[in-house]
N, C-alpha and C positions, 0 to 999 in steps of 0.2 A: 485702752489706748496706750501704746508704749511710749517711753520717754522720748525716743528719737523722733517719732511721728509728731508728738506734741510740740517739741522745740521747733521743728521745721515748719509746722502749720502756724505757730505764733509768729514766726518771722515772715512767712509768706503773706499771711493775712494782714499783718501790720503794714507791709509795704503796699500790697494791692489795694487796701482800703483807704490809704492815706492820700491818694491822688499824687503820687510821687513822680511828677514830671519835672525833675530837677535838671539843671545844667551840670554836666559832669566835668567840672573844672575848666575844660577847654573845648573848642569845637572839634578836636580830633576824634574824640569818642562819639560825640553827637552825630557826626557825619558818616560814621562807619556803619554799614549794613552787612549782615551776614551774607556771604556769597560774593561780595564785591572785593576789590583789591584791598588788602589789609594796609592800614596806615602804618607809619613808622613805629615799630615796636618800642623804640627808645622813648617816644612821646607818651605812649601808654604807660610805660613803667614810671615816668615822671609824675603822672597823675596819681598813681598809688603811693609814690614817695611823698606826695603832698598830703595824702591821708595820714601817713606816719607823722608828719610835722604837725598836722592839726591835732592829732592825739596828744602830742606834747603840750600844745597850747591849752587844750582843755584841762590837762593835768595841772598846769600852772594856775588856771583860774580857780579850780577846786581848792588848790592849796591856799590861794588868796582868801577864798571864802572862809576856810578854817581860821586863817590868821585874823580875819576881821570879826569873827564870832566872839562875843563877850560872855556868853552864857556857859553853863556847865552841862556835861553829858552825864546823865544819871546811870546809864547802862549801855550795853552794846547796841540795843535797838535804837537808842537816840542817835548814836553815831551813824548808823546806816540809814536812818530816816533823813538825816542831814545830807549824807552823801547822795542819796537818791535825788533830793531836791536840787542840790548844787549841779549834779550831772545834767538833769533835765533842763535846768535854766541855761547852763552854758552851752550845751549841745544845740539847743533851740536857736541860739544866736548865730550859728555857723551857716554861711551861704549854702553849703552843700546840702543842708537839711531844711532849707527855708520853706519848702512845700509840704513838709511832714508835720502833722499836728503834734502838739506837746503830749497829748494822750498816747499817741502811737510811739513816740520816742520813749515815754515813760514805760510802756509795756515791754520794750526791748531792753531798757536799762534794768528793770526789775528782774527780767528773765536771766540776764547775764550776772547780775549781782548774786542771785541765788546759786547759779552754777559755779561761781568763783569761790564759794565758801567751803572748799575742801580743806581738810586739816593741813596745816603748814608747819607743825612742829618738826624739828629736824631729828627725829628718831628713825631708827632703821626701818621699822614697819611703815611709818608714814612717808618716808622717803620713797618707798616702792609705790605708794598711792600717788604721791606727787608726780613721779616720773611718768605715770600713765595719763596725766591730765590732758595734755595736748593730744595724745593718741586716742584717749577715750572720746574726746570731742570729735576727732576725725572719724572714729568708728560709729559714733552716733549719726554722722552724716554720710555713711558709706554708700547710701543709695544715690547721693548727689555727687560723690567724688569717685573718679575712676582709679584703677590700680596704679597708673603712672603718677597721678597726683598724690596718692597715699604713700608711694615709695619716696617721693620728693619730701613730703612732710616728715617721713622717718629721718631723712638727712637733716632737716631743720632741727628736729629734736636732738639728734646726735651732736650738732654744733652747739646747742644750748648746754647739753650735759657735759661735753668733753673739751670745749675750748678752754685753754689755760688762762686766757685774759679776755676782758671785754673787747679789746681791739682785735684780737684774733677771731672772736665770734662775729663781729661786725664785718670783717673782711671776708669770712667764709659765706655769710649770708648774701653779701653784695656779689660775690663771684658766682653764686648759685644761679642768679638771674640769667646769666649768659651761658650757662652750662648746656650741653646738648640735650640733657633730660628735660629741661624747662623749654628750650626753644623748639623741641620736637612736639610739644603739646599743641593742641588746637588753640586757635586765637583766644577764645573766651576761657578755656581751661587754665590759661596762664594767670588769670586774674586773681584766683584764690591764692596761688603761689606768690604773686607779687604783693598781695595783702600780707601774707605771712612774713616775707622777707623785709618789706618796708617797715611794718610795725615792729618787727624784731630789732631792726637796726636803730630806729628812733627810740624804742623802749630802752635799749641798752644805753644809748646816749643819755636819756633823761634820768633813769633811775640810778645810774652810777654817779651822777652829779647831785641828785636831789633827795635821795632816800633818807639821809640824816635830817633834812628839813622836815620831812613828813613825820618822823619820830617826835621831833620837838613840837611841831604844831598840833598834831593830834592829841598830844598829852599836855598841851599848854605849858611846856618847859618844866614839867614836874619831875623829870628824871635827873638825878644828881649827876654832876659832871664826871665824877670818878666812875660811877656805874656805867654811864653812857660811853665813856672812852674805852672801857674794857670790852664793851660789846660791839664797838664799831671800828676798831683799828685793824681788823682783818680785811683782806681784799673783798670788795663788793660782792663778787660772785658767790663766795662761800663765807658769809659773815657769821662767825661764831656758830651758836646753836639756836639762833632765834630769828634771823632775817636772811633770806637767800635771794640774791639777785637773779639766780637761775630760775627760781620759782616765779619771780615777778615777770620776767621776759616770757616764760612759758605761758603764764596766765594771759598776758596781753595778746600773744599770738593765738591762743585757743579762742579767746573772745572774738578776735578779729576774723578768723576763718569761719567761725560759727555765724557771725553777722554777715560776712561777705557772701557765704553760700546761700543763706536764706534770702538775703537782699537781691542777689543775682536772679534767683528763681522768681521772686516777687516782681522784679523789674521786667522780666521776660513776659510774665502774665499780663502786666500792665501795658507794656508796649510804650510807644512814644519816645521822646528824646532821651538818649542815654541807655534805656532799656536795662539789660543785665549789668552793664558797666556802672551806670549810675547807682543801681541798687547795691552792687557789690561794694562800691566805695562808701556809700552811706551806711550800710549795715556793718562794714568792717570798722568804721570809725566808732559807731555806737558800742559795738561789742567789745572792741579793744579798750575803750575808755572805761566802761563799766567793769570789765574784768581786771583792769589795772588798779583802779582805786579800791575795788572790793578786795582784791588779794593783798594789797599793801596794808589796808586797815585790819584785815584778818590777822596777818602776821604780827603786826605791832600790838594789837589789842590782846592777842593770845599770850604775849610775853608780859605785858605791863598792866593789863587790866582784864584778868581772866574771867571776871564775873559780869 
């Protein structure tokens, strides 16, 4: 069984077996049926923007869990066991996932945590590996994504890699939603793109503000002030040689599109309220959250706690 098929089937089965008859944020998606008049596309986009905001709320809760933890982490496995439990606990509390069992949420979290553990050292060789992370995720899902979607995801990665500032990246992602390339897609084909842009925008907002807090909290403030300042006074997107905001946003989007694609397919198999839309939103949230925390912890621990 190849990797692509395995990932897709894990996502599909997790949604199909969970009894995922969720309310997809508002009635607009619930009341839409394929073949009927399409509801206002702006309203659909707002639903996926809500998923991006929920991603940031989950990040904040996981950060609080680290702040409130009084024990020690003996090794990297301890960190990731803690992350897994925190993600499952906090995701399970979200209304969007209220009909999905904790065990199904856990299976998707674990899947994405494993996928997010690509090397993040900023060496030339690993930079090439990093740059292919979002694209490799899309290629794994090539049977579910059409050529137009793939071309748009290439544009998304180009914005991540080449935007000079966080603000410019956010503006490019937001404008992409209304571009002819996206608007010419079939109704449901836009949902994976809306997942990518919405999570990308909110990921950029969140990590540009909070990544220093994650360094402090994961390491229990054990980094000296002078060492910390030397490593964090460069712009967020290209922070010295140890933490890259571009990598963070890339990982968040990769996790989001993986979860959204599998979730959409699972929702279509299941049927019922929301269908593909509900599955795409739910899967996108889980995938982005796990990819986000997993990638951040990987980068931080590789620099400060390599063993």
